[in-house]
N, C-alpha and C positions, 0 to 999 in steps of 0.2 A: 667204612665210617669217613676215613681220612679223604677220599677223593667226595664225599658228599659236603664237609667242611671246606673244601677248596672251592668247590661249584658254590658255595652260599657267599664266601667271601669276595668270588668275583664277580658274583652277581651285586652284592652290596657296592663294591669298588664303582660297578658300570653306574649304579644310581647315583652315587655320590658324585661322581665325578659330569655326568650329563645333566643332572637334575636343574642345573642352573644356567644350562646354556641356549639361548633362545637362537635359532636358527640363522643363518646369515642370508639376507633377500636376495633372490635373483638379480644377478648384473643387468641394467640397461644402461645404454648411451643416452645421457641428458637429453632432454625434448628441448631444444632451441627454438624460440620464435624466430622464425626465418621474415624477414619483410618480404610483401609481396612483390616488391621490384624495385628499381633504383631512383632516388629523388632526382639526380643530375639527368639532364638530359643527354642520350645518346642516341646513335644512329644503328650499332652494332651490339643491341645488346643480344644476350645468349652464345657471343662468340667469345672464346678462350683465346689467349696467346699460344703462339706456334710453341712446339716442342723446344725447339731452339730458335727462342723471342729475339735474341740480340740480332739475327741474323735480316732481321725486318730492316735495319737499318743501313745496309746495304752496304759495310764498309770492308772490306778485305783485312785491313789492319785491325779492326774490334775483335773481328770473329779469330785471327790467329791470337791476338793478347788473351781473350777470353779462354780458347783451348790451353795455351799454356799455364793459364793461372789455375784451370781446373786439375792441369797435370801435376803441378808444384806447389801449390800453395799449402803451407804447413798447416795452417788451421782445418783446412779441407781434409789432410791427409790424416791428421790427429783425429779426426771424426770418422774415418774410414777405418782407422785401427780401432775407436772403440765399438765400432760393428764387431769385429773380430772378440774384441775383449767379451761383448754383450752375449757373442754365440758359444764362447767359451764355458761363460757361466751358466747359460740355457744347458750344455751339456753336462755340467755339474748338477745341477739343481734335478734334472732328467734322470741321473743314476741311481736314486733311490727308489725307483720304481721297480728296479732288476734286482735278483739275487747277486748275493756276494761268494765268492767262491777263493780261499785259501788254500796254500799246502803247505806242509810241514814234514821237516825230514830230520834225523841226528840221531846221536848217542845219548842215553840217558844214563843215571847212576842213583842206584838206591841201596843206602847204608843202613843196618841195623844192629840191636844190639842181641848176642845170641847168650849160650849157657855158657859164661866168663871169656866171652870172646866176641869181636866185631864180623858180621857177616855183609858182604857187599856182592852185589848184583848188577851187571852192566846190560841194558836192554838197548835196542836198536828201532826204530820206529821211522813210518812214512806214510802219511795220510792226506785226505781234502777234507775239507769243511765247508757247507755251504749253508749261507744263511738268508733269510725272506721275511721282511716285515708285511703282513697283511695291510694293505692301503684299504682298511674297509671304511673309512670316513672322509678319504680323498685328501689326506695330508700332503703326499708328496704328488699326487697326478695336479693339486693346486699352486704347489711350488714351482712345478716344471711348467706349468701354463704362464705362472707370473714371469719366469726368466724368459719363456719365448715372448710374451707380450713386451718385454724390455729390449730385445731384440729387434722387434719391429721398430719401438720406439726409436732404437738407434739410429735404424735406418732412415726413419724420416727425419730425425735430428741431421743426418747427413745432406738428405735435401734441402732441408732449410739453409744450413750453410752453406750449401752450393749455389741456391738462388740470392741469398744475401751477396755471396762471392762474385757473380756474374753481374747483378746491380752495382756494385762497387767499381768494379772493374770500369764497366762502361759509364758511370757518372763521373768517374776520375778522368776518364779518356775524353770525355768529352769538356770537361773543365780545362783541361790542357789546350784543346782547341779552342775554346772559348775566351781563354786569355792570351792568345795568340790574335784573335780576332781583336781584342780589345788594346793592345798592344799596336796593332796594324793601324786602327782607327785613331789613335792616340799619335802616331809618326805622322799620318796623315796631316793632323791639326798643327804639329808642331812644325811639319813643313810650311804648310798655310800661315802660321803665325809668323815664322821666319821672314816669307816673303813679305808680309804686310810691314814687319819691322824694318826690312831692306829700303822698302818703299818710304817709309816713314823719315828714314835716315838720310836718304837721298832728298826730300821734300824740305828737310831741315837744313841742310846743307846749301840749298837754292833759296831759304826763308818762306817754303812752303808751308810747313807745320813747326809747333813748338816742342821745345826739349821735356816739356810734360808729357806731350803726346807719346813721345818716344820712350820716355820711361815706362808709362802704363802698358805699352806694348810690349816693353822688356820684361816686365813683371809677368805678366801673361804668359809670356813665350818659357819664362824659366819655371813659372807653376806647373805649365803642362810638362816641361821636361821632368822635372821633380816627381811626377806621378808615375814616371816609366819606370824605374826600379824596383818599385814595389809590385807591378805588372809581372815583371821578368822573375824576380824571386818567388812569388806565388806560383808562376809557371814551373820554376825547376822543383819547387816542392812538391807540386803534383805530379811531375815525372817520377819524382823519386819514390812519392806514394804508391804509384802505378808500379815501378818496379816490384818494391815490397809484395805489392798484392800477388805477382808472377813469381814469387818466392827466388828474386833476384837479388843481386847487390845493385845498387843505384848507378856504380861506376860503369861507364861505355853503353849505359840503357838511354835510347833514344825513339821519339816517337816521329815519325817520318810526316803524318798528315800535318798540315799547315792550317786548316780551315776547317771550322764547322759547317760551312757550306759544301764540303765535300760529303757530308753524310745526308741520308736521306731518311725523315720524320715518318716511323709508321702511321699507320690508321687507329684512331681510338677503338678499344673494344671494350667489352662490359660483362660477357658472363651473367650467370645467372644467381642470383641472391640464394635459390634452395641448393645449388651445387658445391659455392663455396666452401664450405666447411670441409668436403670430402676432396676439393681441388688443394687446398693449402696444407702442405706437410707439416707445418707448424701445429695444426689443429687436428692432424692424424695422430702429430705423437702424442698431443695431450691427452687424446682420446686413449693411445695405447697405454700412457704411462695410468690412466684411470684404470682401465682394465688390470694391470700387472695388480696394482693396491687392492684393487678388489679379491684377483686371487692370494694375495698375502693374508687379506682377513679370513678368507675359507680356510687356508692353510691353519693360521694361529688358533682358529675355531676349532678345527679339527685334532690340533694337539691336546686339547682338553678331553679328549676322548680315550678309553683303552686302547692298546696295540698288541697285537697278538705277533711273536715272532716265532718262525720255525726254523728250526736246526736240525741238519744233517750231516754226519760225521762219519768216516769210513777210513780205513787204512789196515796196514800192518805192522806189527810190534813181535820183535823175537829177540833172546839175548843171544842170537847168532846170526851173522850176514848170511851167510849160505841157505839157514831157513826161514830167511825175513819172507817170503811171497809165497811160503807153503798156506795151502789153505786152512792149515790149523792157527795160522798166527793172523787171519783177517778178525779184524774189530769192524762193528758197526753200531752206529746208536741214533735215533732219532728222538728228538723233544721239541715241546713247546711250551712257549712263557706267554700268561698275558700278564699285562702290568696297567695299572689304571692311576693317573696323577689324582693324588688327593688331596695334598697339601702341598705348596709350593710359595709359600709366602705372598701369591697373589702375583706371580710373574705370568704364568698362563693368561690368567683372565686379564692382567693389566696390558699383554702383549697384542690379545684381541681387541681391546678397549682403543689403543692405540692405533692399529691397522683400521678399526673403522671411522676416529676422529678424521685418520690420513685420508681416507676413501671421502668422506665429505668434506674436507675441504679443497679436494682436487676438483670433485665437482662443481664446487663456487667458483675454485680458479677458471674452471672450464667454461661457464657460462660468461664469466668475465672477456677471457679470451675470444670468444664468438662473437659479441657485441664489438670489441675491438676491430676484429679481422670486416664486418661491415661497416665499421667507421673507416678504417683506411682505404676501401674500395671508395665510399662514398668522398670523403676528400680528394683522393686521385682522381676522379674523375670531375669533381668542382673544379679543381686545379688543372686539369687539361683544357675545359673549357673557357674558366675565365684568363688562363694564359693567353689562348688565342685571342680573346679580346683585348686583352692588356698588349698582345705583339702588334694586333692592330693599330690603336692609339699610340703605341710608342713609335712606329713608323710614320704615322702622320705627323707626330711632333717633330721628328728627326726631319722630315722633308720641308717642313713650314720653316724649322730653326735655319737650314740650311738657305732657302730661300730669302728668308729675313736678312741673313747675313749677307746674300749677294746683293741684293735691293740697297742695304745701307751703305755696303761697300763703295757701288756705283755711286749714289748721291755724294758719298763724303770726297770721292774723285773728282766729282763736279762740283766741290765746295757747297754743297747745299747744306750740310748738316756738320756739326762739329765730330771730335772722334770717339766720345763717351758712349752714342749708341751703337757704333761698330765696335768696339771692344766689350758690349755688353752681349752682344749678337754671338760675337766669336766665341765667346765662354759657353752661352746657350749652345751651339752648334757641338760644341764639344761633348757638354754634358749628356744632349740629349742623342750623341752617337752611340756614347758607353751606356748610356741605359736600354739603347736597342739590343746591343750585344747581349745585356745582360739577361734580356727579356727572352732572347733567343734559346739561351742557354737554358733557362727556367723551364722553357716549353720541352725541352730533351728531357730534362731530369723528371718533371712530370710525367712523361711518358714512361720511362723507365720506375718510378713510383707505381704506377698504374699496374705494369706488369707484373711486379713483385707483390703488388697486394692481391692480386688474382693468383696468385702461387705460381707464377711466372710459368714454364714449360711442364711444371711435373704432371707425372701421370702414372697410373697403376702399374703400366710397363717397366718404371724405372723401378719401382718398388721390386718386383720380381726378378730384374737384372742381377739388381744390388744384393738381394738376398743368395741368389746364387752365386755370388762373386766367391 
């Protein structure tokens, strides 16, 4: 009668606990609408960056700098440590799927009242106890799967940090070289302006030019010299920033390459839109995080179902150490218990609703990230195309400004014109030369941004090797 009552109570608990639990829908990767092709014109559609894409710039110093940054950068090393943390959490989460075994041993004391006196007995015991909760509804399996998905996300996160670091090292390195090129151009302009001022000074002494012209040229020369310290300061700050990216102190750090002309510009590649979401580690990280939350949802849903715990205990107990392990001292028990949550103040239901809402939130974020990824590639392809066009125009503008200055200088020397057109042409030559150097730098940055938007040189092999580390 008692056993029947317990069975009925258990069945009632099961009905109450599960009656209002709607099943969790199976996981599906969000179906993103992928563009059929890129809008920007490219000749290398379907080609992805090389695994070590920065080597395409053919600069040994850049190769060495990126290798050092990957080995020593603090942010990247922290991201690698986070993988170890996620691996440990996955191990902890997976432990619930296995039985637990504990051992106990020691003396015991039992004191009771007899007829007018106290009776005391001493026992010695030693034994083992194993317990195991049947994972009938997948609560522990889902928790373990969520932890593994987060481990995978941490690996993708490390790859994302690595690509960002490699890109920043390359861009900062090129900035140093570009600033040196701009200083060189300005130094040449200062030398030319100083030469013109000396000519004017000689003519003034001979009565061939006015003090106004000499003052105008002196002002132009001083203006050009005043622009030089800002470029030097910018270069030093960029060198220091590069040192920090490498995990170094700035003191003693130098960049030996002197010009951006020593670097080869690699070709434009485009990849395929249909493969982009699998190529970018940040998108793979978002998808892994989405799967993890879906497993959380499954686990919180399963927590609302009854649980069955099996317990097995065995050992020896005796009032004398010498007879502890005699067959007559053996104890052995097997027990099973079923518990079903009936009322928890809404905590279990609230947790399931929270996980479901988090899952829907991450789905929307994934869609937004996917659109942003396609945008990044389109912007980078457009930038590369338009920068090439701009660079051609800048070169033409610089050549024309130089020619105009030379022609006006000859005419002024011949006395055909006054000095003001020469002064304007001189200023224009300096400005167009600086704009040309900035356009050359922008072209390198655009190529870096394109490789980064395409997911850098990441591949599935990188994921496997990192997981096994």
